[in-house]
One Martini backbone bead per residue (centre of mass of N, CA, C, O) as a GRO file, in nm:
protein
  504
    1MET     BB    1   1.545  -0.602 -20.702
    2THR     BB    2   1.745  -0.339 -20.700
    3ASP     BB    3   2.049  -0.209 -20.624
    4ARG     BB    4   1.941   0.069 -20.499
    5HIS     BB    5   1.780  -0.125 -20.272
    6ASP     BB    6   2.036  -0.211 -20.139
    7LEU     BB    7   2.154  -0.191 -19.825
    8HIS     BB    8   2.455  -0.258 -19.857
    9ALA     BB    9   2.508  -0.044 -20.078
   10ALA     BB   10   2.383   0.205 -19.929
   11ALA     BB   11   2.600   0.214 -19.687
   12ALA     BB   12   2.808   0.409 -19.836
   13GLY     BB   13   2.678   0.715 -19.826
   14ARG     BB   14   2.503   0.838 -20.050
   15ASP     BB   15   2.418   1.207 -20.142
   16ARG     BB   16   2.446   1.253 -20.442
   17PRO     BB   17   2.395   1.412 -20.705
   18ARG     BB   18   2.327   1.337 -21.039
   19THR     BB   19   2.450   1.599 -21.050
   20PRO     BB   20   2.807   1.649 -21.116
   21GLY     BB   21   2.072  -0.142 -17.479
   22ARG     BB   22   2.443  -0.178 -17.523
   23TRP     BB   23   2.751  -0.052 -17.541
   24HIS     BB   24   3.051  -0.172 -17.558
   25PRO     BB   25   3.330  -0.043 -17.423
   26LEU     BB   26   3.545  -0.173 -17.613
   27ALA     BB   27   3.417  -0.096 -17.878
   28ALA     BB   28   3.411   0.211 -17.831
   29ALA     BB   29   3.717   0.242 -17.803
   30LEU     BB   30   3.799   0.135 -18.084
   31VAL     BB   31   3.646   0.346 -18.245
   32THR     BB   32   3.791   0.592 -18.133
   33ILE     BB   33   4.077   0.507 -18.215
   34GLY     BB   34   4.016   0.484 -18.517
   35THR     BB   35   3.945   0.781 -18.554
   36MET     BB   36   4.214   0.898 -18.463
   37THR     BB   37   4.389   0.765 -18.681
   38LEU     BB   38   4.249   0.895 -18.925
   39GLY     BB   39   4.296   1.202 -18.805
   40MET     BB   40   4.638   1.187 -18.837
   41GLN     BB   41   4.711   1.344 -19.135
   42ARG     BB   42   4.600   1.662 -19.135
   43GLY     BB   43   4.512   1.986 -19.079
   44ALA     BB   44   4.208   1.907 -18.964
   45THR     BB   45   4.415   1.753 -18.732
   46ALA     BB   46   4.632   1.919 -18.568
   47GLY     BB   47   4.616   1.828 -18.273
   48ALA     BB   48   4.682   1.518 -18.332
   49GLU     BB   49   4.983   1.594 -18.444
   50GLY     BB   50   5.110   1.801 -18.215
   51GLY     BB   51   5.029   2.068 -18.278
   52PRO     BB   52   4.861   2.330 -18.282
   53ARG     BB   53   4.581   2.416 -18.131
   54PRO     BB   54   4.280   2.498 -18.224
   55ASN     BB   55   4.038   2.702 -18.275
   56VAL     BB   56   3.675   2.746 -18.182
   57VAL     BB   57   3.376   2.831 -18.375
   58LEU     BB   58   3.035   2.787 -18.276
   59MET     BB   59   2.745   2.821 -18.483
   60LEU     BB   60   2.392   2.845 -18.371
   61ALA     BB   61   2.104   2.830 -18.514
   62ASP     BB   62   1.746   2.915 -18.503
   63ASP     BB   63   1.536   2.767 -18.721
   64GLN     BB   64   1.725   2.698 -18.972
   65GLY     BB   65   1.703   2.603 -19.274
   66TRP     BB   66   1.851   2.448 -19.543
   67ASN     BB   67   1.688   2.691 -19.727
   68GLY     BB   68   1.758   2.969 -19.523
   69LEU     BB   69   1.979   3.060 -19.744
   70SER     BB   70   2.189   3.176 -20.005
   71VAL     BB   71   2.318   2.906 -19.971
   72ALA     BB   72   2.400   2.628 -20.121
   73MET     BB   73   2.344   2.273 -20.002
   74ALA     BB   74   2.357   2.181 -20.312
   75PRO     BB   75   2.463   2.155 -20.635
   76ASP     BB   76   2.138   2.110 -20.741
   77VAL     BB   77   2.066   2.360 -20.547
   78ALA     BB   78   1.934   2.643 -20.480
   79GLY     BB   79   1.943   2.898 -20.307
   80GLY     BB   80   1.751   3.123 -20.101
   81GLY     BB   81   1.764   3.382 -20.285
   82LYS     BB   82   1.496   3.328 -20.446
   83ASP     BB   83   1.336   3.382 -20.151
   84GLY     BB   84   1.521   3.646 -20.021
   85PHE     BB   85   1.780   3.562 -19.916
   86ARG     BB   86   2.061   3.735 -19.732
   87THR     BB   87   2.403   3.572 -19.708
   88PRO     BB   88   2.711   3.678 -19.772
   89ASN     BB   89   2.887   3.564 -19.536
   90LEU     BB   90   2.807   3.267 -19.582
   91GLU     BB   91   2.918   3.258 -19.864
   92ARG     BB   92   3.212   3.309 -19.785
   93LEU     BB   93   3.243   3.069 -19.598
   94ALA     BB   94   3.185   2.854 -19.815
   95ALA     BB   95   3.418   2.938 -20.014
   96ALA     BB   96   3.639   2.869 -19.767
   97GLY     BB   97   3.492   2.583 -19.744
   98MET     BB   98   3.261   2.337 -19.624
   99ARG     BB   99   2.989   2.157 -19.749
  100PHE     BB  100   2.695   1.990 -19.617
  101SER     BB  101   2.431   1.812 -19.769
  102ALA     BB  102   2.405   1.580 -19.509
  103ALA     BB  103   2.294   1.741 -19.256
  104TYR     BB  104   2.208   1.685 -18.901
  105ALA     BB  105   1.995   1.707 -18.658
  106PRO     BB  106   1.920   1.530 -18.375
  107ALA     BB  107   1.656   1.713 -18.392
  108PRO     BB  108   1.336   1.884 -18.459
  109VAL     BB  109   1.432   2.034 -18.196
  110CYS     BB  110   1.597   2.213 -17.968
  111SER     BB  111   1.700   2.095 -17.683
  112PRO     BB  112   1.793   1.813 -17.786
  113SER     BB  113   2.015   1.920 -17.968
  114ARG     BB  114   2.182   2.076 -17.751
  115ILE     BB  115   2.256   1.833 -17.566
  116SER     BB  116   2.385   1.664 -17.790
  117LEU     BB  117   2.620   1.861 -17.858
  118GLN     BB  118   2.745   1.862 -17.567
  119THR     BB  119   2.772   1.512 -17.545
  120GLY     BB  120   2.748   1.306 -17.805
  121MET     BB  121   2.442   1.232 -17.775
  122SER     BB  122   2.145   1.110 -17.810
  123PRO     BB  123   1.824   1.190 -17.737
  124ALA     BB  124   1.736   0.899 -17.671
  125ARG     BB  125   1.955   0.842 -17.456
  126LEU     BB  126   1.883   1.114 -17.282
  127HIS     BB  127   1.570   1.168 -17.258
  128TRP     BB  128   1.552   1.417 -17.492
  129THR     BB  129   1.286   1.480 -17.747
  130LYS     BB  130   1.148   1.750 -17.625
  131ALA     BB  131   1.045   2.089 -17.564
  132ALA     BB  132   0.761   2.071 -17.536
  133PRO     BB  133   0.487   1.992 -17.412
  134ARG     BB  134   0.272   1.764 -17.342
  135GLU     BB  135   0.004   1.571 -17.465
  136ALA     BB  136  -0.335   1.520 -17.428
  137GLY     BB  137  -0.576   1.290 -17.550
  138ARG     BB  138  -0.423   1.061 -17.679
  139ARG     BB  139  -0.352   0.749 -17.799
  140LEU     BB  140  -0.071   0.831 -17.696
  141LEU     BB  141   0.190   0.834 -17.461
  142GLU     BB  142   0.413   1.046 -17.364
  143PRO     BB  143   0.712   1.078 -17.259
  144GLN     BB  144   0.929   1.168 -17.008
  145ASN     BB  145   1.143   1.420 -16.972
  146ILE     BB  146   1.403   1.572 -16.930
  147ARG     BB  147   1.493   1.931 -16.810
  148ASP     BB  148   1.806   1.880 -16.742
  149ILE     BB  149   2.127   1.884 -16.736
  150PRO     BB  150   2.332   1.670 -16.608
  151GLU     BB  151   2.611   1.659 -16.408
  152SER     BB  152   2.717   1.369 -16.514
  153LEU     BB  153   2.773   1.504 -16.773
  154THR     BB  154   2.996   1.548 -17.041
  155THR     BB  155   3.125   1.818 -17.194
  156ILE     BB  156   3.295   1.987 -17.427
  157ALA     BB  157   3.393   2.213 -17.239
  158GLU     BB  158   3.521   2.030 -17.024
  159LEU     BB  159   3.726   1.894 -17.208
  160LEU     BB  160   3.867   2.156 -17.315
  161ARG     BB  161   3.942   2.284 -17.046
  162GLU     BB  162   4.125   2.046 -16.954
  163ALA     BB  163   4.306   2.102 -17.226
  164GLY     BB  164   4.336   2.445 -17.205
  165TYR     BB  165   4.080   2.595 -17.266
  166ALA     BB  166   3.892   2.856 -17.352
  167THR     BB  167   3.543   2.922 -17.250
  168ALA     BB  168   3.233   2.998 -17.440
  169HIS     BB  169   2.883   3.119 -17.396
  170TYR     BB  170   2.641   3.256 -17.626
  171GLY     BB  171   2.312   3.282 -17.549
  172LYS     BB  172   2.129   3.005 -17.607
  173TRP     BB  173   2.064   2.733 -17.401
  174HIS     BB  174   1.796   2.553 -17.292
  175ILE     BB  175   1.916   2.314 -17.051
  176GLY     BB  176   1.988   2.407 -16.789
  177GLY     BB  177   2.163   2.305 -16.506
  178GLY     BB  178   2.270   2.615 -16.428
  179GLY     BB  179   2.416   2.647 -16.686
  180PRO     BB  180   2.721   2.688 -16.841
  181GLY     BB  181   2.895   2.720 -16.577
  182ALA     BB  182   2.820   2.409 -16.487
  183HIS     BB  183   2.955   2.305 -16.798
  184GLY     BB  184   3.260   2.456 -16.874
  185TYR     BB  185   3.207   2.771 -16.878
  186ASP     BB  186   3.372   3.070 -16.825
  187GLU     BB  187   3.174   3.222 -17.028
  188HIS     BB  188   2.842   3.383 -17.005
  189ASP     BB  189   2.465   3.442 -17.007
  190GLY     BB  190   2.332   3.203 -16.885
  191ASP     BB  191   2.005   3.061 -16.821
  192THR     BB  192   1.876   3.054 -17.119
  193GLY     BB  193   1.606   3.129 -17.345
  194ASN     BB  194   1.360   3.244 -17.547
  195GLU     BB  195   1.328   3.520 -17.387
  196HIS     BB  196   1.595   3.658 -17.469
  197ALA     BB  197   1.526   3.768 -17.757
  198PHE     BB  198   1.297   3.998 -17.680
  199ARG     BB  199   1.492   4.216 -17.533
  200PHE     BB  200   1.610   4.272 -17.831
  201THR     BB  201   1.659   4.556 -18.028
  202ASP     BB  202   1.694   4.813 -18.197
  203PRO     BB  203   2.040   4.778 -18.276
  204ASN     BB  204   2.010   4.469 -18.116
  205PRO     BB  205   1.895   4.208 -18.245
  206VAL     BB  206   1.875   3.947 -18.043
  207ASP     BB  207   2.186   4.000 -17.966
  208ILE     BB  208   2.383   3.975 -18.206
  209PHE     BB  209   2.605   4.205 -18.159
  210GLY     BB  210   2.670   4.146 -17.868
  211MET     BB  211   2.780   3.862 -17.917
  212ALA     BB  212   3.002   3.938 -18.116
  213ASP     BB  213   3.156   4.126 -17.919
  214ARG     BB  214   3.213   3.917 -17.696
  215ALA     BB  215   3.368   3.720 -17.875
  216ALA     BB  216   3.597   3.914 -17.958
  217ALA     BB  217   3.701   3.970 -17.672
  218PHE     BB  218   3.767   3.674 -17.603
  219MET     BB  219   3.975   3.625 -17.826
  220GLU     BB  220   4.175   3.845 -17.736
  221ARG     BB  221   4.231   3.738 -17.450
  222SER     BB  222   4.324   3.457 -17.535
  223ARG     BB  223   4.555   3.538 -17.715
  224ASP     BB  224   4.714   3.708 -17.497
  225ALA     BB  225   4.728   3.433 -17.306
  226GLY     BB  226   4.789   3.174 -17.492
  227LYS     BB  227   4.497   3.051 -17.561
  228PRO     BB  228   4.288   2.842 -17.653
  229PHE     BB  229   3.949   2.840 -17.808
  230PHE     BB  230   3.594   2.806 -17.715
  231ILE     BB  231   3.307   2.908 -17.905
  232GLN     BB  232   2.956   2.946 -17.842
  233LEU     BB  233   2.705   3.065 -18.075
  234SER     BB  234   2.367   3.092 -17.969
  235TRP     BB  235   2.154   3.205 -18.152
  236ASN     BB  236   1.838   3.353 -18.133
  237ALA     BB  237   1.823   3.331 -18.415
  238LEU     BB  238   1.489   3.333 -18.548
  239HIS     BB  239   1.381   3.467 -18.319
  240ALA     BB  240   1.208   3.745 -18.311
  241PRO     BB  241   1.180   3.885 -18.606
  242GLU     BB  242   1.039   4.167 -18.531
  243ASN     BB  243   1.339   4.268 -18.410
  244ALA     BB  244   1.439   4.379 -18.647
  245ARG     BB  245   1.569   4.605 -18.819
  246ARG     BB  246   1.433   4.862 -18.973
  247ALA     BB  247   1.614   4.878 -19.225
  248THR     BB  248   1.581   4.582 -19.300
  249LEU     BB  249   1.277   4.578 -19.331
  250GLU     BB  250   1.268   4.802 -19.549
  251SER     BB  251   1.441   4.640 -19.761
  252TYR     BB  252   1.163   4.441 -19.773
  253GLY     BB  253   0.905   4.658 -19.764
  254ALA     BB  254   0.855   4.758 -19.492
  255SER     BB  255   0.580   4.924 -19.302
  256GLY     BB  256   0.561   4.993 -19.007
  257ASP     BB  257   0.430   4.752 -18.756
  258ASP     BB  258   0.301   4.567 -18.984
  259VAL     BB  259   0.464   4.254 -19.001
  260ASP     BB  260   0.526   3.995 -19.169
  261LYS     BB  261   0.677   3.696 -19.117
  262ARG     BB  262   0.842   3.670 -19.372
  263THR     BB  263   0.984   3.943 -19.361
  264ALA     BB  264   1.104   3.908 -19.079
  265THR     BB  265   1.278   3.655 -19.151
  266LEU     BB  266   1.454   3.788 -19.361
  267ALA     BB  267   1.569   4.011 -19.178
  268ILE     BB  268   1.693   3.838 -18.946
  269THR     BB  269   1.879   3.685 -19.135
  270ALA     BB  270   2.045   3.932 -19.222
  271ASP     BB  271   2.137   4.010 -18.937
  272LEU     BB  272   2.279   3.747 -18.874
  273ASP     BB  273   2.486   3.765 -19.099
  274GLU     BB  274   2.625   4.016 -18.985
  275GLY     BB  275   2.720   3.879 -18.726
  276VAL     BB  276   2.897   3.674 -18.870
  277GLY     BB  277   3.080   3.885 -18.997
  278ARG     BB  278   3.194   4.006 -18.732
  279VAL     BB  279   3.335   3.747 -18.645
  280LEU     BB  280   3.515   3.711 -18.896
  281GLU     BB  281   3.658   3.985 -18.869
  282ALA     BB  282   3.788   3.932 -18.593
  283ILE     BB  283   3.964   3.694 -18.677
  284GLU     BB  284   4.132   3.861 -18.878
  285ARG     BB  285   4.220   4.101 -18.700
  286LEU     BB  286   4.365   3.879 -18.494
  287ASP     BB  287   4.513   3.659 -18.660
  288LEU     BB  288   4.321   3.357 -18.660
  289GLY     BB  289   4.250   3.206 -18.931
  290ARG     BB  290   4.480   2.971 -18.950
  291LYS     BB  291   4.369   2.857 -18.633
  292THR     BB  292   4.045   2.850 -18.713
  293PHE     BB  293   3.743   2.709 -18.652
  294VAL     BB  294   3.434   2.727 -18.843
  295LEU     BB  295   3.094   2.673 -18.742
  296TYR     BB  296   2.776   2.617 -18.918
  297LEU     BB  297   2.444   2.579 -18.779
  298SER     BB  298   2.142   2.406 -18.685
  299ASP     BB  299   1.901   2.277 -18.455
  300ASN     BB  300   1.683   2.289 -18.694
  301GLY     BB  301   1.434   2.293 -18.882
  302SER     BB  302   1.165   2.490 -19.050
  303GLY     BB  303   1.091   2.392 -19.352
  304GLY     BB  304   0.982   2.264 -19.669
  305GLY     BB  305   0.687   2.263 -19.750
  306GLY     BB  306   0.550   2.178 -20.021
  307ARG     BB  307   0.546   1.979 -20.303
  308ASN     BB  308   0.762   2.197 -20.444
  309ALA     BB  309   0.968   2.152 -20.248
  310THR     BB  310   1.263   2.023 -20.163
  311LEU     BB  311   1.145   1.967 -19.878
  312SER     BB  312   0.988   1.791 -19.634
  313GLY     BB  313   0.855   1.933 -19.394
  314GLY     BB  314   0.927   2.014 -19.036
  315LYS     BB  315   0.918   2.115 -18.754
  316GLY     BB  316   0.850   1.825 -18.558
  317THR     BB  317   0.984   1.644 -18.783
  318LEU     BB  318   1.141   1.356 -18.979
  319TRP     BB  319   1.159   1.504 -19.207
  320GLU     BB  320   1.390   1.670 -19.381
  321GLY     BB  321   1.281   1.962 -19.296
  322GLY     BB  322   1.337   1.897 -18.971
  323ILE     BB  323   1.671   1.784 -18.990
  324ARG     BB  324   1.792   1.927 -19.222
  325VAL     BB  325   2.099   2.116 -19.231
  326PRO     BB  326   2.318   2.349 -19.214
  327LEU     BB  327   2.681   2.301 -19.304
  328ILE     BB  328   2.977   2.488 -19.217
  329VAL     BB  329   3.340   2.461 -19.280
  330ARG     BB  330   3.626   2.634 -19.148
  331GLY     BB  331   3.989   2.569 -19.191
  332PRO     BB  332   4.247   2.391 -19.133
  333GLY     BB  333   4.267   2.190 -19.429
  334VAL     BB  334   4.026   2.316 -19.575
  335ALA     BB  335   3.880   2.317 -19.866
  336PRO     BB  336   3.787   2.535 -20.078
  337GLY     BB  337   3.474   2.487 -20.206
  338SER     BB  338   3.373   2.233 -20.071
  339TRP     BB  339   3.238   1.890 -20.047
  340CYS     BB  340   2.992   1.696 -19.853
  341HIS     BB  341   2.791   1.371 -19.875
  342VAL     BB  342   2.813   1.277 -19.598
  343PRO     BB  343   2.658   1.176 -19.336
  344VAL     BB  344   2.573   1.398 -19.065
  345ILE     BB  345   2.582   1.499 -18.709
  346GLY     BB  346   2.576   1.683 -18.424
  347TYR     BB  347   2.718   1.448 -18.240
  348ASP     BB  348   2.997   1.470 -18.407
  349LEU     BB  349   3.144   1.721 -18.275
  350LEU     BB  350   3.276   1.627 -18.018
  351PRO     BB  351   3.491   1.428 -18.145
  352THR     BB  352   3.609   1.640 -18.329
  353LEU     BB  353   3.715   1.844 -18.112
  354CYS     BB  354   3.888   1.634 -17.972
  355ASP     BB  355   4.081   1.590 -18.201
  356TRP     BB  356   4.182   1.886 -18.223
  357ALA     BB  357   4.254   1.894 -17.895
  358ASP     BB  358   4.381   1.623 -17.796
  359VAL     BB  359   4.175   1.424 -17.670
  360ALA     BB  360   4.163   1.156 -17.503
  361PRO     BB  361   3.979   0.874 -17.530
  362ALA     BB  362   3.958   0.812 -17.216
  363LYS     BB  363   3.795   1.094 -17.157
  364ARG     BB  364   3.566   0.983 -17.308
  365ALA     BB  365   3.275   0.874 -17.350
  366VAL     BB  366   3.162   0.553 -17.409
  367THR     BB  367   2.852   0.655 -17.511
  368LEU     BB  368   2.905   0.759 -17.778
  369ASP     BB  369   2.738   0.835 -18.095
  370GLY     BB  370   2.964   0.975 -18.225
  371GLY     BB  371   3.181   1.098 -18.495
  372SER     BB  372   3.443   1.200 -18.665
  373ILE     BB  373   3.488   1.465 -18.925
  374ALA     BB  374   3.793   1.518 -18.976
  375PRO     BB  375   3.854   1.330 -19.223
  376LEU     BB  376   3.667   1.481 -19.422
  377LEU     BB  377   3.813   1.761 -19.402
  378ALA     BB  378   4.105   1.634 -19.489
  379HIS     BB  379   3.947   1.477 -19.763
  380ASP     BB  380   3.742   1.638 -19.942
  381GLY     BB  381   3.477   1.470 -19.817
  382HIS     BB  382   3.608   1.197 -19.777
  383GLY     BB  383   3.469   0.903 -19.635
  384VAL     BB  384   3.414   0.820 -19.288
  385VAL     BB  385   3.205   0.772 -19.007
  386ARG     BB  386   3.300   0.645 -18.685
  387ARG     BB  387   3.061   0.474 -18.531
  388PRO     BB  388   2.908   0.250 -18.334
  389ARG     BB  389   2.684   0.316 -18.551
  390GLU     BB  390   2.598   0.346 -18.879
  391GLU     BB  391   2.332   0.452 -18.826
  392LEU     BB  392   2.071   0.688 -18.839
  393VAL     BB  393   1.873   0.811 -18.557
  394PHE     BB  394   1.531   0.922 -18.505
  395HIS     BB  395   1.344   1.046 -18.211
  396PHE     BB  396   0.969   1.114 -18.187
  397PRO     BB  397   0.748   1.043 -17.914
  398HIS     BB  398   0.540   1.273 -18.039
  399TYR     BB  399   0.332   1.564 -18.048
  400GLN     BB  400   0.411   1.732 -18.354
  401GLY     BB  401   0.331   1.847 -18.671
  402GLY     BB  402   0.101   1.599 -18.738
  403GLU     BB  403   0.246   1.288 -18.705
  404GLY     BB  404   0.321   1.196 -18.448
  405PRO     BB  405   0.473   0.938 -18.339
  406HIS     BB  406   0.823   0.905 -18.452
  407SER     BB  407   1.067   0.733 -18.654
  408ALA     BB  408   1.412   0.721 -18.785
  409ILE     BB  409   1.617   0.591 -19.066
  410ARG     BB  410   1.962   0.602 -19.182
  411LEU     BB  411   2.111   0.412 -19.465
  412GLY     BB  412   2.272   0.572 -19.653
  413ASP     BB  413   2.012   0.640 -19.881
  414MET     BB  414   1.817   0.507 -19.680
  415LYS     BB  415   1.477   0.580 -19.560
  416LEU     BB  416   1.287   0.542 -19.254
  417ILE     BB  417   0.947   0.589 -19.148
  418HIS     BB  418   0.788   0.549 -18.827
  419PHE     BB  419   0.450   0.507 -18.718
  420HIS     BB  420   0.314   0.437 -18.409
  421GLU     BB  421   0.002   0.468 -18.423
  422THR     BB  422  -0.014   0.284 -18.712
  423ASP     BB  423   0.220   0.094 -18.784
  424THR     BB  424   0.386   0.254 -19.010
  425SER     BB  425   0.576   0.281 -19.325
  426ARG     BB  426   0.842   0.469 -19.494
  427LEU     BB  427   1.025   0.471 -19.809
  428PHE     BB  428   1.352   0.615 -19.913
  429ASP     BB  429   1.558   0.751 -20.183
  430LEU     BB  430   1.772   1.017 -20.143
  431SER     BB  431   1.936   1.015 -20.413
  432ARG     BB  432   1.643   1.056 -20.579
  433ASP     BB  433   1.456   1.162 -20.302
  434ARG     BB  434   1.481   1.427 -20.108
  435GLY     BB  435   1.155   1.495 -20.088
  436GLU     BB  436   0.983   1.242 -20.022
  437ARG     BB  437   0.759   1.128 -20.259
  438VAL     BB  438   0.853   0.816 -20.286
  439ASP     BB  439   0.713   0.524 -20.178
  440LEU     BB  440   0.890   0.197 -20.125
  441ALA     BB  441   0.760  -0.014 -19.930
  442GLU     BB  442   0.595  -0.193 -20.140
  443ARG     BB  443   0.827  -0.241 -20.352
  444ASP     BB  444   1.039  -0.287 -20.081
  445PRO     BB  445   0.987  -0.484 -19.815
  446ASP     BB  446   1.267  -0.581 -19.730
  447ALA     BB  447   1.395  -0.310 -19.671
  448ALA     BB  448   1.189  -0.215 -19.467
  449ARG     BB  449   1.227  -0.450 -19.264
  450ARG     BB  450   1.528  -0.407 -19.206
  451LEU     BB  451   1.509  -0.117 -19.103
  452ARG     BB  452   1.310  -0.170 -18.877
  453THR     BB  453   1.487  -0.361 -18.719
  454LEU     BB  454   1.722  -0.164 -18.683
  455LEU     BB  455   1.565   0.049 -18.532
  456ASP     BB  456   1.479  -0.123 -18.289
  457GLU     BB  457   1.764  -0.198 -18.197
  458HIS     BB  458   1.865   0.091 -18.148
  459LEU     BB  459   1.655   0.177 -17.932
  460VAL     BB  460   1.730  -0.039 -17.730
  461ALA     BB  461   2.038   0.034 -17.709
  462SER     BB  462   1.945   0.340 -17.607
  463ASN     BB  463   1.704   0.339 -17.412
  464ALA     BB  464   1.442   0.424 -17.532
  465GLN     BB  465   1.159   0.602 -17.528
  466MET     BB  466   0.816   0.510 -17.546
  467PRO     BB  467   0.520   0.501 -17.648
  468ALA     BB  468   0.193   0.463 -17.506
  469ARG     BB  469  -0.094   0.341 -17.436
  470ASN     BB  470  -0.411   0.487 -17.385
  471PRO     BB  471  -0.658   0.381 -17.168
  472ASP     BB  472  -0.829   0.680 -17.186
  473PHE     BB  473  -0.903   0.695 -17.472
  474ASP     BB  474  -1.108   0.939 -17.659
  475PRO     BB  475  -1.206   0.989 -17.981
  476ALA     BB  476  -1.435   1.217 -17.905
  477ALA     BB  477  -1.214   1.374 -17.779
  478PRO     BB  478  -1.026   1.632 -17.745
  479ALA     BB  479  -0.728   1.745 -17.760
  480VAL     BB  480  -0.467   1.836 -17.515
  481GLU     BB  481  -0.276   2.120 -17.499
  482ARG     BB  482  -0.038   2.234 -17.329
  483ARG     BB  483   0.058   2.512 -17.200
  484ARG     BB  484   0.245   2.768 -17.291
  485GLY     BB  485   0.424   3.013 -17.324
  486GLY     BB  486   0.446   3.313 -17.401
  487LYS     BB  487   0.551   3.515 -17.647
  488ARG     BB  488   0.805   3.597 -17.444
  489GLY     BB  489   0.853   3.324 -17.263
  490GLY     BB  490   0.678   3.342 -17.031
  491PRO     BB  491   0.552   3.210 -16.763
  492ARG     BB  492   0.248   3.062 -16.642
  493ARG     BB  493   0.422   2.979 -16.394
  494PRO     BB  494   0.657   3.005 -16.145
  495ASP     BB  495   0.776   2.690 -16.217
  496ALA     BB  496   0.845   2.757 -16.507
  497ARG     BB  497   0.963   2.728 -16.803
  498PRO     BB  498   1.008   2.897 -17.095
  499ASP     BB  499   0.835   2.651 -17.248
  500GLY     BB  500   0.611   2.571 -16.998
  501GLU     BB  501   0.756   2.357 -16.838
  502ALA     BB  502   0.760   2.213 -16.554
  503ARG     BB  503   0.941   2.151 -16.301
  504PRO     BB  504   1.026   1.865 -16.115
   0.00000   0.00000   0.00000
């Protein structure tokens, strides 16, 4: 066994290119306090220093892959411009801030990632691991998810509002529970889902520019009132790409009403980038740039493509193409044009924002799964993220994307994917094999066994729901996928959610 396959060495968290049960409350509190201590060092943790608390604008794209913008998300990988993506405003954001080459969504699908970002907890712990309806007639039975964010959970907006922030949420909510207003947001668009995107066409495709205008107005009101603000812009794009502006579609060679999906995706991505640009322009026009953090990421991957693509897999899978996402952060104390190669995940954002807003550790949930990335931002991308558990675990006990129920664990550079239906695992060294082409499980069975044990321990500690054997499974019968909502997200039945799943 070579050193590069040693799990202890791999735990250092390298993802740099070769070129250029229950968590004990006391332990959780100590981890949080440790994170706060590390974060009290300079600009990117201004709030914790007792200085002016920064504003925060969090932009969340929908279904935008790691390679789905013209910004390169690793120094050794070309941006998506070669594939036709044009995102000049995101390029400028990256040039002024830090890019994270190993950023992950909490889940490979929408709603689980969204509730995880709001609460700082993993989808496995929250028992919300799939957005679409369960499938029947399979060898394994999928667990039942919750379908609304519980009132008992504390969100980032509630924490920041209590700390004196004005809070707003615009765009796609998609986690029910009465909508953003019931969970700490002063201003919002209501309990919206996928159907929201289809209502808006040229000249305001999927409400991109309406959202940007509402955010700008909220910034101005908050500035005039002397209050720091937190705005989450949950863009509807890349949903309903056919709603892109006609001029943008034509710039990609489209003519008439019959537009292929690829062209539509390129166009809606360009429109989204213009919306990002309008938000950035508003920040500068209001003279808020020096005290405002801007974060841009996606709720899940969109697809890695075939064997020649940079990443394997796509949405609905735990291959890198389904969970690795773009993350760009600009703000006070963040070095322009900098990189971070430390693995981070969406549920790290809640403790990060709490550090910036100087929210006391005692006010945060004891069961947080994330850790603050503020020290990474303050130290040119170097350092560690102190979470209750070192490893990152992804849990998708469902059928979607062709892989069946599976779970994954990343520790340092090593990643293991376990497939529950076949009880088999695959092992990859992401520092050498970001595309997950070379399975090392047979070559290094000890490493695979240790990661599998750690994965099982993590899932037990999170009280994760597991798939169960289906006693009525008939291998000769076709699987039955439960009907989803219509093209425009409308429910199939009066009591259905926008994604087609009936409310409990």
